[in-house]
C-alpha positions, 0 to 999 in steps of 0.5 A, a space after each residue: 461517535 468515530 467512523 470505525 476504521 479497517 487498518 490493514 498491510 501487505 506485510 503481515 501482521 508482525 511488522 512495525 509500520 502497523 504497529 505504529 500507524 494502529 497507536 497513532 489512529 488510536 490516540 488521536 481518539 479513533 474506532 481502531 479495528 486491525 486485521 492484516 496477513 498472517 505472513 507477506 503479501 507484498 505485490 499481491 494487488 487488489 488479489 482474492 486469495 486465502 488459506 483454508 483449512 477444514 473450508 475454513 479461513 485461519 484467523 488468529 487474535 494477536 496482540 499489538 505492542 502499544 496499542 493494547 486496546 486494538 482490536 488486532 487479528 493474524 488472516 491467512 489471507 490476502 490484504 484485500 480478502 482482508 478488506 472484503 470479509 470486514 466489509 462483512 463484519 468479519 471482524 465486527 463493525 464493519 469500517 467506513 474507511 481502511 487504512 494500509 500501511 506503512 509499507 515498508 519501501 515507497 508505493 509511486 509510480 505506475 506501480 502501484 497497481 501491483 501493490 498489496 498495500 494500494 490494493 486493499 484500500 482500492 477494493 475500499 475504494 470499490 465498495 464507496 468507501 474511503 482508503 489511505 495508502 501509507 508507505 515509508 520511502 526505505 530507499 531512500 537512505 541507499 539512492 542518496 549513497 549511489 552515483 551510477 547504476 541501479 541501487 541492489 535491495 539486499 542493501 536494506 537491513 530488515 533488522 533496522 528496521 524498527 529504527 525507521 522512521 515509522 513515526 514521521 509517516 503514522 504522523 501524516 497520515 492522521 494528519 490527513 485524516 480530515 482532508 481524506 474525510 471530504 473528498 468523494 465517496 470511493 476516493 483513496 490518498 496514496 501517502 508516500 514519506 520518506 524514511 526521514 525524522 519530521 524535522 528533515 520532512 521539507 512537506 507535504 505535497 501533491 503528486 502526479 504518478 511517476 510512469 514507473 515505479 520506484 525498483 524495477 525486475 530484471 533477469 539475473 539468470 535464465 536457464 533450461 527449467 528456471 528464471 533468476 531474477 533480480 531487483 534494483 532501484 529504477 533508474 529513469 529520470 523523475 519527472 518534476 511533479 511526480 511522486 517518485 521526483 517529490 519524494 526525492 526533493 525531501 516531500 512526503 508525496 500525496 496522490 488522489 487515486 480512485 478503484 478502476 472505471 470504465 473508459 468512455 472517453 475511448 470510442 469504439 466501432 464494433 459495428 462491422 465486428 461479425 459473431 463467428 467460429 474461429 476455423 482451425 
């Protein structure tokens, strides 16, 4: 009997990526349940937030196109909180593995700390489960067409989402499940896939985290009582062997991650510090 797999995301239950991932994992013969936020929760990291009505978290049964036999739920909660609820058997038998995605946009570099997609799997890892975060690099085409300067994210048309290569990412995710099963408990794999047909992807490579994320936030305008931000593609130099460099070369990248742990290599001299009330 196969292990039960929870599939969640941070783009919301209506996002095409989660449909593709659920279909692919189900067709590979796995026991799947889907539970994802009712609305987009991007950038939620591993936050534990939910919306309650009369003291109850809203859970709505949903049907996923092409995966009608997969039980699916829209939940008024963050992805990490949904994982916690699943571990408490809110959606039936508790999962042994958590998949998150397919995210619309790469989750790469040190910026994965902010990702709700990755945050869901880190929450699973903290509980001793294995997890796989899956993202589709939809910025590939935009960045390739920009010779200099930042690529504005508003160049990405959400209306074209159904035309993206979700199948490429879903197929690689399914192929990575046996690899994931042979990793130590508490491990997650962060998979980023170019938005290309499988024939256009050069292969799969292990990569380190880049020092920065794929996008950066800048202050577009500030005045009395408000600040307006702009999000652009980062233009920092790509270091060879990192996830962002690997994507730029046309490969899908895989980075093993773990949940936060004590930094045992850090030495602290605390004996000289006196505990006292500060003087004001």
